[in-house]
LOPA-641058 format. One record per residue (C-alpha): x, z, y; residue in one letter; residue number from 0. Coordinates in Angstrom, 1 decimal. Example, Ala and Ser with C-alpha at 12.3 -4.5 7.8 and 13.67 -1.06 7.14 Angstrom:
# residues 2
<node><east>12.3</east><up>7.8</up><north>-4.5</north><resn>A</resn><resi>0</resi></node>
<node><east>13.7</east><up>7.1</up><north>-1.1</north><resn>S</resn><resi>1</resi></node>
# end
This chain:
# residues 216
<node><east>132.4</east><up>216.5</up><north>164.7</north><resn>X</resn><resi>0</resi></node>
<node><east>135.1</east><up>217.5</up><north>162.2</north><resn>X</resn><resi>1</resi></node>
<node><east>134.7</east><up>214.1</up><north>160.5</north><resn>X</resn><resi>2</resi></node>
<node><east>135.4</east><up>212.3</up><north>163.8</north><resn>X</resn><resi>3</resi></node>
<node><east>138.6</east><up>214.3</up><north>164.4</north><resn>X</resn><resi>4</resi></node>
<node><east>139.7</east><up>213.6</up><north>160.8</north><resn>X</resn><resi>5</resi></node>
<node><east>139.2</east><up>209.9</up><north>161.2</north><resn>X</resn><resi>6</resi></node>
<node><east>141.1</east><up>209.9</up><north>164.5</north><resn>X</resn><resi>7</resi></node>
<node><east>143.9</east><up>211.8</up><north>162.8</north><resn>X</resn><resi>8</resi></node>
<node><east>144.1</east><up>209.4</up><north>159.9</north><resn>X</resn><resi>9</resi></node>
<node><east>144.2</east><up>206.4</up><north>162.3</north><resn>X</resn><resi>10</resi></node>
<node><east>147.0</east><up>208.0</up><north>164.2</north><resn>X</resn><resi>11</resi></node>
<node><east>149.0</east><up>208.7</up><north>161.0</north><resn>X</resn><resi>12</resi></node>
<node><east>148.4</east><up>205.1</up><north>159.8</north><resn>X</resn><resi>13</resi></node>
<node><east>149.7</east><up>203.7</up><north>163.1</north><resn>X</resn><resi>14</resi></node>
<node><east>152.7</east><up>206.0</up><north>162.9</north><resn>X</resn><resi>15</resi></node>
<node><east>153.5</east><up>204.8</up><north>159.4</north><resn>X</resn><resi>16</resi></node>
<node><east>153.1</east><up>201.1</up><north>160.3</north><resn>X</resn><resi>17</resi></node>
<node><east>155.4</east><up>201.6</up><north>163.3</north><resn>X</resn><resi>18</resi></node>
<node><east>157.9</east><up>203.4</up><north>161.1</north><resn>X</resn><resi>19</resi></node>
<node><east>157.9</east><up>200.5</up><north>158.6</north><resn>X</resn><resi>20</resi></node>
<node><east>158.5</east><up>198.0</up><north>161.4</north><resn>X</resn><resi>21</resi></node>
<node><east>161.2</east><up>200.0</up><north>163.0</north><resn>X</resn><resi>22</resi></node>
<node><east>163.0</east><up>201.4</up><north>160.0</north><resn>X</resn><resi>23</resi></node>
<node><east>162.1</east><up>199.4</up><north>156.9</north><resn>X</resn><resi>24</resi></node>
<node><east>164.3</east><up>196.4</up><north>157.4</north><resn>X</resn><resi>25</resi></node>
<node><east>167.2</east><up>198.6</up><north>158.3</north><resn>X</resn><resi>26</resi></node>
<node><east>166.9</east><up>200.4</up><north>155.0</north><resn>X</resn><resi>27</resi></node>
<node><east>166.6</east><up>197.1</up><north>153.2</north><resn>X</resn><resi>28</resi></node>
<node><east>169.7</east><up>195.8</up><north>154.9</north><resn>X</resn><resi>29</resi></node>
<node><east>171.7</east><up>198.9</up><north>154.1</north><resn>X</resn><resi>30</resi></node>
<node><east>170.6</east><up>198.9</up><north>150.5</north><resn>X</resn><resi>31</resi></node>
<node><east>171.7</east><up>195.3</up><north>150.1</north><resn>X</resn><resi>32</resi></node>
<node><east>175.1</east><up>196.1</up><north>151.5</north><resn>X</resn><resi>33</resi></node>
<node><east>175.4</east><up>199.1</up><north>149.2</north><resn>X</resn><resi>34</resi></node>
<node><east>174.5</east><up>197.3</up><north>146.0</north><resn>X</resn><resi>35</resi></node>
<node><east>176.6</east><up>194.3</up><north>146.7</north><resn>X</resn><resi>36</resi></node>
<node><east>179.6</east><up>196.5</up><north>147.4</north><resn>X</resn><resi>37</resi></node>
<node><east>179.1</east><up>198.4</up><north>144.2</north><resn>X</resn><resi>38</resi></node>
<node><east>178.7</east><up>195.2</up><north>142.2</north><resn>X</resn><resi>39</resi></node>
<node><east>181.9</east><up>193.8</up><north>143.7</north><resn>X</resn><resi>40</resi></node>
<node><east>183.8</east><up>197.0</up><north>142.9</north><resn>X</resn><resi>41</resi></node>
<node><east>182.6</east><up>197.6</up><north>139.4</north><resn>X</resn><resi>42</resi></node>
<node><east>181.5</east><up>194.4</up><north>137.7</north><resn>X</resn><resi>43</resi></node>
<node><east>183.9</east><up>192.0</up><north>139.1</north><resn>X</resn><resi>44</resi></node>
<node><east>187.0</east><up>193.9</up><north>138.0</north><resn>X</resn><resi>45</resi></node>
<node><east>185.7</east><up>194.3</up><north>134.5</north><resn>X</resn><resi>46</resi></node>
<node><east>184.5</east><up>190.7</up><north>133.9</north><resn>X</resn><resi>47</resi></node>
<node><east>186.1</east><up>188.0</up><north>135.9</north><resn>X</resn><resi>48</resi></node>
<node><east>189.6</east><up>188.3</up><north>134.4</north><resn>X</resn><resi>49</resi></node>
<node><east>188.2</east><up>187.6</up><north>130.9</north><resn>X</resn><resi>50</resi></node>
<node><east>186.6</east><up>184.3</up><north>131.9</north><resn>X</resn><resi>51</resi></node>
<node><east>188.2</east><up>180.8</up><north>131.8</north><resn>X</resn><resi>52</resi></node>
<node><east>190.2</east><up>179.7</up><north>134.9</north><resn>X</resn><resi>53</resi></node>
<node><east>188.0</east><up>176.5</up><north>135.3</north><resn>X</resn><resi>54</resi></node>
<node><east>184.9</east><up>178.6</up><north>135.6</north><resn>X</resn><resi>55</resi></node>
<node><east>186.7</east><up>180.9</up><north>138.1</north><resn>X</resn><resi>56</resi></node>
<node><east>187.6</east><up>177.9</up><north>140.2</north><resn>X</resn><resi>57</resi></node>
<node><east>184.1</east><up>176.6</up><north>140.2</north><resn>X</resn><resi>58</resi></node>
<node><east>182.8</east><up>180.0</up><north>141.2</north><resn>X</resn><resi>59</resi></node>
<node><east>185.3</east><up>180.3</up><north>144.0</north><resn>X</resn><resi>60</resi></node>
<node><east>184.3</east><up>176.9</up><north>145.3</north><resn>X</resn><resi>61</resi></node>
<node><east>180.6</east><up>177.8</up><north>145.3</north><resn>X</resn><resi>62</resi></node>
<node><east>181.5</east><up>181.1</up><north>147.0</north><resn>X</resn><resi>63</resi></node>
<node><east>183.3</east><up>179.3</up><north>149.8</north><resn>X</resn><resi>64</resi></node>
<node><east>180.2</east><up>177.2</up><north>150.4</north><resn>X</resn><resi>65</resi></node>
<node><east>178.2</east><up>180.4</up><north>150.8</north><resn>X</resn><resi>66</resi></node>
<node><east>180.7</east><up>182.0</up><north>153.1</north><resn>X</resn><resi>67</resi></node>
<node><east>180.7</east><up>178.8</up><north>155.2</north><resn>X</resn><resi>68</resi></node>
<node><east>176.9</east><up>179.1</up><north>155.6</north><resn>X</resn><resi>69</resi></node>
<node><east>176.1</east><up>176.1</up><north>153.3</north><resn>X</resn><resi>70</resi></node>
<node><east>173.5</east><up>178.0</up><north>151.4</north><resn>X</resn><resi>71</resi></node>
<node><east>171.6</east><up>175.0</up><north>150.0</north><resn>X</resn><resi>72</resi></node>
<node><east>174.7</east><up>173.6</up><north>148.4</north><resn>X</resn><resi>73</resi></node>
<node><east>175.9</east><up>177.0</up><north>147.3</north><resn>X</resn><resi>74</resi></node>
<node><east>172.6</east><up>177.8</up><north>145.6</north><resn>X</resn><resi>75</resi></node>
<node><east>172.7</east><up>174.5</up><north>143.7</north><resn>X</resn><resi>76</resi></node>
<node><east>176.4</east><up>175.1</up><north>142.7</north><resn>X</resn><resi>77</resi></node>
<node><east>175.7</east><up>178.6</up><north>141.5</north><resn>X</resn><resi>78</resi></node>
<node><east>172.6</east><up>177.4</up><north>139.6</north><resn>X</resn><resi>79</resi></node>
<node><east>174.6</east><up>174.8</up><north>137.8</north><resn>X</resn><resi>80</resi></node>
<node><east>177.4</east><up>177.2</up><north>137.0</north><resn>X</resn><resi>81</resi></node>
<node><east>174.9</east><up>179.7</up><north>135.6</north><resn>X</resn><resi>82</resi></node>
<node><east>173.6</east><up>177.1</up><north>133.1</north><resn>X</resn><resi>83</resi></node>
<node><east>177.0</east><up>176.3</up><north>131.5</north><resn>X</resn><resi>84</resi></node>
<node><east>179.3</east><up>179.2</up><north>132.2</north><resn>X</resn><resi>85</resi></node>
<node><east>180.1</east><up>182.1</up><north>129.9</north><resn>X</resn><resi>86</resi></node>
<node><east>177.9</east><up>185.2</up><north>130.2</north><resn>X</resn><resi>87</resi></node>
<node><east>180.0</east><up>187.0</up><north>132.8</north><resn>X</resn><resi>88</resi></node>
<node><east>180.2</east><up>184.1</up><north>135.3</north><resn>X</resn><resi>89</resi></node>
<node><east>176.6</east><up>183.1</up><north>134.5</north><resn>X</resn><resi>90</resi></node>
<node><east>175.4</east><up>186.5</up><north>135.6</north><resn>X</resn><resi>91</resi></node>
<node><east>177.5</east><up>186.5</up><north>138.7</north><resn>X</resn><resi>92</resi></node>
<node><east>176.4</east><up>183.0</up><north>139.5</north><resn>X</resn><resi>93</resi></node>
<node><east>172.7</east><up>184.1</up><north>139.2</north><resn>X</resn><resi>94</resi></node>
<node><east>173.3</east><up>186.9</up><north>141.6</north><resn>X</resn><resi>95</resi></node>
<node><east>174.9</east><up>184.6</up><north>144.1</north><resn>X</resn><resi>96</resi></node>
<node><east>172.3</east><up>181.9</up><north>143.6</north><resn>X</resn><resi>97</resi></node>
<node><east>169.5</east><up>184.4</up><north>144.4</north><resn>X</resn><resi>98</resi></node>
<node><east>171.3</east><up>185.7</up><north>147.4</north><resn>X</resn><resi>99</resi></node>
<node><east>171.8</east><up>182.1</up><north>148.8</north><resn>X</resn><resi>100</resi></node>
<node><east>168.1</east><up>181.4</up><north>148.3</north><resn>X</resn><resi>101</resi></node>
<node><east>167.1</east><up>184.7</up><north>150.0</north><resn>X</resn><resi>102</resi></node>
<node><east>169.3</east><up>183.8</up><north>153.0</north><resn>X</resn><resi>103</resi></node>
<node><east>167.3</east><up>180.5</up><north>153.3</north><resn>X</resn><resi>104</resi></node>
<node><east>164.1</east><up>182.6</up><north>153.5</north><resn>X</resn><resi>105</resi></node>
<node><east>163.1</east><up>181.6</up><north>149.9</north><resn>X</resn><resi>106</resi></node>
<node><east>162.6</east><up>185.2</up><north>148.8</north><resn>X</resn><resi>107</resi></node>
<node><east>160.0</east><up>184.3</up><north>146.1</north><resn>X</resn><resi>108</resi></node>
<node><east>162.5</east><up>181.8</up><north>144.5</north><resn>X</resn><resi>109</resi></node>
<node><east>165.2</east><up>184.5</up><north>144.8</north><resn>X</resn><resi>110</resi></node>
<node><east>163.0</east><up>187.0</up><north>143.0</north><resn>X</resn><resi>111</resi></node>
<node><east>162.4</east><up>184.5</up><north>140.2</north><resn>X</resn><resi>112</resi></node>
<node><east>166.2</east><up>184.1</up><north>139.7</north><resn>X</resn><resi>113</resi></node>
<node><east>166.7</east><up>187.9</up><north>139.8</north><resn>X</resn><resi>114</resi></node>
<node><east>163.9</east><up>188.3</up><north>137.2</north><resn>X</resn><resi>115</resi></node>
<node><east>165.5</east><up>185.7</up><north>135.0</north><resn>X</resn><resi>116</resi></node>
<node><east>168.8</east><up>187.6</up><north>135.1</north><resn>X</resn><resi>117</resi></node>
<node><east>167.1</east><up>190.9</up><north>134.5</north><resn>X</resn><resi>118</resi></node>
<node><east>165.6</east><up>189.5</up><north>131.3</north><resn>X</resn><resi>119</resi></node>
<node><east>168.9</east><up>188.0</up><north>130.1</north><resn>X</resn><resi>120</resi></node>
<node><east>170.0</east><up>190.1</up><north>127.1</north><resn>X</resn><resi>121</resi></node>
<node><east>173.4</east><up>188.4</up><north>127.2</north><resn>X</resn><resi>122</resi></node>
<node><east>174.2</east><up>189.9</up><north>130.6</north><resn>X</resn><resi>123</resi></node>
<node><east>175.8</east><up>193.2</up><north>131.3</north><resn>X</resn><resi>124</resi></node>
<node><east>173.3</east><up>196.0</up><north>131.5</north><resn>X</resn><resi>125</resi></node>
<node><east>174.6</east><up>197.2</up><north>134.9</north><resn>X</resn><resi>126</resi></node>
<node><east>174.1</east><up>193.7</up><north>136.3</north><resn>X</resn><resi>127</resi></node>
<node><east>170.7</east><up>193.3</up><north>134.7</north><resn>X</resn><resi>128</resi></node>
<node><east>169.7</east><up>196.5</up><north>136.4</north><resn>X</resn><resi>129</resi></node>
<node><east>171.1</east><up>195.3</up><north>139.7</north><resn>X</resn><resi>130</resi></node>
<node><east>169.0</east><up>192.1</up><north>139.4</north><resn>X</resn><resi>131</resi></node>
<node><east>166.0</east><up>194.3</up><north>138.8</north><resn>X</resn><resi>132</resi></node>
<node><east>166.8</east><up>196.4</up><north>141.8</north><resn>X</resn><resi>133</resi></node>
<node><east>167.3</east><up>193.3</up><north>144.1</north><resn>X</resn><resi>134</resi></node>
<node><east>164.2</east><up>191.7</up><north>142.8</north><resn>X</resn><resi>135</resi></node>
<node><east>162.2</east><up>194.7</up><north>143.9</north><resn>X</resn><resi>136</resi></node>
<node><east>164.1</east><up>194.8</up><north>147.2</north><resn>X</resn><resi>137</resi></node>
<node><east>163.2</east><up>191.2</up><north>148.0</north><resn>X</resn><resi>138</resi></node>
<node><east>159.6</east><up>191.6</up><north>147.1</north><resn>X</resn><resi>139</resi></node>
<node><east>159.1</east><up>194.6</up><north>149.5</north><resn>X</resn><resi>140</resi></node>
<node><east>157.5</east><up>192.5</up><north>152.2</north><resn>X</resn><resi>141</resi></node>
<node><east>155.0</east><up>190.7</up><north>150.0</north><resn>X</resn><resi>142</resi></node>
<node><east>154.4</east><up>192.9</up><north>146.9</north><resn>X</resn><resi>143</resi></node>
<node><east>152.2</east><up>195.9</up><north>146.7</north><resn>X</resn><resi>144</resi></node>
<node><east>153.6</east><up>199.4</up><north>146.3</north><resn>X</resn><resi>145</resi></node>
<node><east>152.4</east><up>199.4</up><north>142.7</north><resn>X</resn><resi>146</resi></node>
<node><east>154.2</east><up>196.2</up><north>141.9</north><resn>X</resn><resi>147</resi></node>
<node><east>157.5</east><up>197.4</up><north>143.5</north><resn>X</resn><resi>148</resi></node>
<node><east>157.2</east><up>200.7</up><north>141.6</north><resn>X</resn><resi>149</resi></node>
<node><east>156.5</east><up>198.9</up><north>138.4</north><resn>X</resn><resi>150</resi></node>
<node><east>159.7</east><up>196.9</up><north>138.9</north><resn>X</resn><resi>151</resi></node>
<node><east>162.2</east><up>199.6</up><north>139.8</north><resn>X</resn><resi>152</resi></node>
<node><east>160.8</east><up>203.0</up><north>139.0</north><resn>X</resn><resi>153</resi></node>
<node><east>162.9</east><up>203.2</up><north>135.7</north><resn>X</resn><resi>154</resi></node>
<node><east>166.0</east><up>202.8</up><north>137.8</north><resn>X</resn><resi>155</resi></node>
<node><east>165.3</east><up>206.1</up><north>139.6</north><resn>X</resn><resi>156</resi></node>
<node><east>166.2</east><up>208.3</up><north>136.7</north><resn>X</resn><resi>157</resi></node>
<node><east>169.2</east><up>210.6</up><north>137.0</north><resn>X</resn><resi>158</resi></node>
<node><east>171.3</east><up>208.7</up><north>134.5</north><resn>X</resn><resi>159</resi></node>
<node><east>171.0</east><up>205.3</up><north>136.2</north><resn>X</resn><resi>160</resi></node>
<node><east>173.9</east><up>204.3</up><north>138.5</north><resn>X</resn><resi>161</resi></node>
<node><east>171.6</east><up>202.4</up><north>140.8</north><resn>X</resn><resi>162</resi></node>
<node><east>169.3</east><up>205.5</up><north>141.2</north><resn>X</resn><resi>163</resi></node>
<node><east>170.1</east><up>206.2</up><north>144.9</north><resn>X</resn><resi>164</resi></node>
<node><east>169.3</east><up>202.7</up><north>146.1</north><resn>X</resn><resi>165</resi></node>
<node><east>166.3</east><up>202.5</up><north>143.8</north><resn>X</resn><resi>166</resi></node>
<node><east>164.8</east><up>205.7</up><north>145.2</north><resn>X</resn><resi>167</resi></node>
<node><east>165.5</east><up>204.6</up><north>148.8</north><resn>X</resn><resi>168</resi></node>
<node><east>163.8</east><up>201.2</up><north>148.2</north><resn>X</resn><resi>169</resi></node>
<node><east>160.9</east><up>202.8</up><north>146.4</north><resn>X</resn><resi>170</resi></node>
<node><east>160.5</east><up>205.4</up><north>149.2</north><resn>X</resn><resi>171</resi></node>
<node><east>160.2</east><up>202.6</up><north>151.8</north><resn>X</resn><resi>172</resi></node>
<node><east>157.7</east><up>200.9</up><north>149.6</north><resn>X</resn><resi>173</resi></node>
<node><east>155.8</east><up>204.1</up><north>149.3</north><resn>X</resn><resi>174</resi></node>
<node><east>155.7</east><up>204.5</up><north>153.1</north><resn>X</resn><resi>175</resi></node>
<node><east>154.5</east><up>200.9</up><north>153.4</north><resn>X</resn><resi>176</resi></node>
<node><east>151.9</east><up>201.6</up><north>150.8</north><resn>X</resn><resi>177</resi></node>
<node><east>150.7</east><up>204.8</up><north>152.4</north><resn>X</resn><resi>178</resi></node>
<node><east>151.9</east><up>207.2</up><north>149.6</north><resn>X</resn><resi>179</resi></node>
<node><east>153.6</east><up>209.7</up><north>151.9</north><resn>X</resn><resi>180</resi></node>
<node><east>153.8</east><up>212.3</up><north>149.1</north><resn>X</resn><resi>181</resi></node>
<node><east>155.7</east><up>209.9</up><north>146.9</north><resn>X</resn><resi>182</resi></node>
<node><east>158.0</east><up>208.9</up><north>149.7</north><resn>X</resn><resi>183</resi></node>
<node><east>158.8</east><up>212.5</up><north>150.6</north><resn>X</resn><resi>184</resi></node>
<node><east>159.6</east><up>213.4</up><north>147.0</north><resn>X</resn><resi>185</resi></node>
<node><east>162.0</east><up>210.5</up><north>146.7</north><resn>X</resn><resi>186</resi></node>
<node><east>163.7</east><up>211.0</up><north>150.0</north><resn>X</resn><resi>187</resi></node>
<node><east>164.2</east><up>214.7</up><north>149.3</north><resn>X</resn><resi>188</resi></node>
<node><east>165.8</east><up>213.8</up><north>146.0</north><resn>X</resn><resi>189</resi></node>
<node><east>168.3</east><up>211.7</up><north>147.8</north><resn>X</resn><resi>190</resi></node>
<node><east>169.0</east><up>214.0</up><north>150.8</north><resn>X</resn><resi>191</resi></node>
<node><east>169.5</east><up>217.0</up><north>148.5</north><resn>X</resn><resi>192</resi></node>
<node><east>171.7</east><up>215.2</up><north>146.0</north><resn>X</resn><resi>193</resi></node>
<node><east>175.5</east><up>215.9</up><north>146.6</north><resn>X</resn><resi>194</resi></node>
<node><east>176.3</east><up>212.9</up><north>144.4</north><resn>X</resn><resi>195</resi></node>
<node><east>174.5</east><up>210.5</up><north>146.7</north><resn>X</resn><resi>196</resi></node>
<node><east>176.6</east><up>208.4</up><north>149.1</north><resn>X</resn><resi>197</resi></node>
<node><east>176.8</east><up>210.1</up><north>152.6</north><resn>X</resn><resi>198</resi></node>
<node><east>175.2</east><up>207.2</up><north>154.4</north><resn>X</resn><resi>199</resi></node>
<node><east>172.4</east><up>207.1</up><north>151.9</north><resn>X</resn><resi>200</resi></node>
<node><east>171.7</east><up>210.8</up><north>152.3</north><resn>X</resn><resi>201</resi></node>
<node><east>171.8</east><up>210.5</up><north>156.1</north><resn>X</resn><resi>202</resi></node>
<node><east>169.2</east><up>207.7</up><north>156.0</north><resn>X</resn><resi>203</resi></node>
<node><east>167.0</east><up>209.6</up><north>153.6</north><resn>X</resn><resi>204</resi></node>
<node><east>167.1</east><up>212.7</up><north>155.8</north><resn>X</resn><resi>205</resi></node>
<node><east>166.3</east><up>210.7</up><north>158.9</north><resn>X</resn><resi>206</resi></node>
<node><east>163.4</east><up>208.9</up><north>157.2</north><resn>X</resn><resi>207</resi></node>
<node><east>162.1</east><up>212.2</up><north>155.7</north><resn>X</resn><resi>208</resi></node>
<node><east>162.1</east><up>213.7</up><north>159.2</north><resn>X</resn><resi>209</resi></node>
<node><east>160.1</east><up>210.8</up><north>160.5</north><resn>X</resn><resi>210</resi></node>
<node><east>157.6</east><up>210.8</up><north>157.6</north><resn>X</resn><resi>211</resi></node>
<node><east>157.1</east><up>214.5</up><north>157.9</north><resn>X</resn><resi>212</resi></node>
<node><east>157.7</east><up>217.6</up><north>155.7</north><resn>X</resn><resi>213</resi></node>
<node><east>156.4</east><up>217.6</up><north>152.2</north><resn>X</resn><resi>214</resi></node>
<node><east>153.3</east><up>219.5</up><north>151.4</north><resn>X</resn><resi>215</resi></node>
# end
């Protein structure tokens, strides 16, 4: 009889986690994208764009206008071409924008390939390479296993990495999706208890932690 109750309890918990992922997962993903793009714009752009040639800057601006106008197919092609013949700074930015344009078309697998290529590019800025790693993990959430997402981004969760808050949040969502509630609780508590984490990120972590349940 105890086994029956245990099985019922496990089924209820599984349904709860699946419902939680459907209701909350994509919200976290969207929020994480906004956060990482904002940080990238605020830190990398100021440090790199001014040092590049004006011609490359004009090409980047033209491709960006295509993206802003919703012409993602043309934008992806323009950014891909710029990434092949621009200097390291613009090439890295172009790869980020190319992948984003591909993702907006629903081509997440292609976007992940571009992110992986940038993450492996030793000529690119380390901060941007880590951002590409993070976004590659983000865009693989729906299709990759928890183990694969963890393999991709776990190194970004260390205290010294500037992307650690987003990395922990994404990995926590992957843990919920993969059924590792203990791992999710640990990551979410790290975020919610960290005074250095952005307020919105801490609030989301606390909310998701309350839904997942208290840690053991």
